[in-house]
N, C-alpha and C positions, 0 to 999 in steps of 0.2 A: 509380517512384512508391512512397512509403513511407507507410503509414497507421498511426497510433498512437492508441490510446484509453487515457486515464489515469484511474485511480480513486485518490483520496487516502485517507489513514488517518483515525483517530479524532481529533476535536478540530481538524481542519484543513479546508481546502477546495481546490477546483481551482486556486486561486492558488498553491499550493505547487509546482506543476510549471513555472512560467514560466521559471525559469533553465534547466531541462532542455530545454524547447521551444526556447529561444534557442540552446542548445548544439547541438541536433540540426540546426538550420538552418545553423549555421556549419560543422558537420562534413559536411553533405551539400549543398554549394552548387550542385551540378548535378542535384540530384534534387528532384522535387516532394514536399515533406514535408507531409502533412496530419495535423493533430493535433486531438484533442477531449479537453479536460480536463473530466471530469464533476464535478458537485457532488452529493454525497449530500444528500437532503432535510434541511434545517436548517443547511446549510453553504454557505459561499461566496456565490454569487449567490442562494441559497435561504435565507439567514439570515432568521429570523423566520417561516418557513413552519410552520404548525401540523402537527406530526407525531405528536401525542399518540395519534391513532387509527390510525396507519399501521402495518400489519403488515410483516414482513420481505419477504414476497412482493410487496407493493405497491411496496416500495423497488426490488426487481429489475425489476418491470414498468416503473417510471418511467425507470430507467436504460436499459433496452433500447429503450424508445420513443424516447429521445433519440439513441441510437446509430443506430437505423433512420432517424430523420428526418434525420440528418446526411448520409446517403447513403454513408457509408464502408463498405467491405467488405474482406475479406481483411486484417483488422487485426491488429496486434500489440497485445494487451491487457496493460497494465502496471498493477500495483497496488502500494500501499505499506502496510505494517503491517496495520491492521485490514481493509484491502481484501481481505486473504486470505479473509475470510468471504464475499466477494461474487464474486470472479473466477470460481471454478470453477462456480458456479451460474448466472452469466450465460452461460458457455459451454454448460452442459447444456441451457439453454433455447433458445439460438440458436447452435448450433455453426457454422452456415454463415457467421457474421459474422467469425470469428476464425481466424487461422492459427497463432498462437503465444501462449502466456501467459508473462509475466515477473513473478515475485513478488519484490518488493524489500523485504527484511527483513519478510516477511509472516508472519502467524500464523493458526492455525485451531484452535478448540477440538475436543476429542474429542466424539463423540456423548454427550450427557448433561451436558456442561459448558457453562456460559455463558462469555462472554469474561472476566468478572470472576473466575470460578472457575478458568479457565485460568491467569490471571496470579497469583491467590492473594494472600495477605497476608503471607507469610513472606519469608525471604531466598532468594537464589539457591542452589539445591541443597538446600533444606530439605525439599521434597516432590517426589517423583518425577514427578508429573503436573501440577505447577504451576511456571510460569516463576519466580515470585518477584521480589524487588526487591533492589537493592544494600543491603548492610548499612549501617545508620546513616542511610538516606535519610529526611529530615525531611518528613513530610506536612503539617506545620503551617506550612511556609514554601514556598508554591507557586512563588514566583519562583525561588528557589534550586533547588527540586526540578525545575522545568521546564528550567532552564538545564543542570542535570546530565544529565537524561534525553535532551533533544532537541538541546542546543546545545553539547555538550562539545568539538566540533571546529570551531565557527563562529568566524569573525573577529568583531570588535566590530561592524562594519557589518552583517554578516549577522545577528548576534544582535539588534541593535536593530530591524532591518527585520522579522525574524521575530516578535519580541516584540509588535510592534504588532498582529499578527493573532491572537495566542493568546487563548483564552477566548471567542471570538466564534462558534465553530462547534460544533454538537452533532448527532451522529447520532441518529436516532429511538430511543426507549426500547426498541422491539422488537429492536434490534440487540444490546442488552445482556441481554435476558431470554430470547432464543432459546437453546435447548439441544438441539434435535432436528436436528442437522446431518446431512444425508444423506451416505451413503458416496459417495466420489468414484469415478465409473465413466466409462470411455471418454473420458478427458481428452486434449486435444491435446498436441503437444510443448510442454514447459514448461521454463523456466530459472529458477533461483533466484539472485538477487543478494544475497549475504550481506555485511553490513557488519561489518568486524572490530573497529571501535571503538564498536560499538553498546552504550549503557549501559542499554537497555531489554531487548533480547533478546540474551542471551549467544550467542556464536558457536555453541556446541554445540547450543543450542536452535534456532538458525536452520537448522542442518543437519538437525535432527530434523523441523522443519517442512517442509523441502525434500522429505524422504522422504514426509511426510504428503500433500503435494501431488502426489507422483509426478513431481517434476522430474528430468529425465534429465541435467541439467547444472547445476553450481553454479559461479558466478563470485564470487570474493571481492574486495571493494573496501575499501581502507583509508579508512574513513569512519565517522562516527557514524550515528545513526538517520536523520538528515535528509540523506542522501547527495545528493539532488537539489538541495539548496541549497549544500552544501559542496564537492561534487565532481561538478558537472553534466557536465563534459566527459568524465570517466571513465565515468560512467553512460551518457552518450550513446554512447561507443565500445562499451560492453558491449551496448547495444541494437542498434547497427548490426552488430556481430559476430554477434549472435544472428540477426538478420534475414538477413544475407548467408550465414551458415552453412547456412540452410535452402535457399538457392538453388543451392548448389554441387552 
């Protein structure tokens, strides 16, 4: 049996994992694969939820309640992008639920930084503690901007399918105002899946975040930021390798 819990990134919903879930099923035809794709409040199946008064701790409480209600235990917890701000704290609250954490092109601000301050407003390499953005990226052209950041390695079919969902999901405001990130302690075994074609998080920054998470293993995948869409089979193999490696 293989149990996976997924947490999506910013501006997306649990819908983003479907291609990967299907790929896991194909890759493990003789294994019972149980998956739970969570929706951050305000995203996916929770679009329209009033999150204006929701604190970050409330967000964690809601996700943990859903995992507990699912009955899944001994889970591989997989997060993407902004979900790096959630995964380690879910584990700290309920360590008995999870056996391994997998960070897929994830980020985590330093204590004292918000997510926005971590990203910054300059270009890549301009500030030591800010990820920055690609030089010449036009913020006044959101369609072109999103295609460059999220969809640079997508087929036209993948892009059109993905584009239909963009702009409909929003994490709670507290996710962006929080800057008191606790230090990570007593974390479980963790793997970082780095995307070598990522136009949001440069590869060097992904390795930096992997260290910040305490990941003992880094897997590099030739894909852009949305690897679960463009290379679901490769990501599925990485998850299975991670899971099986623990059992050896």
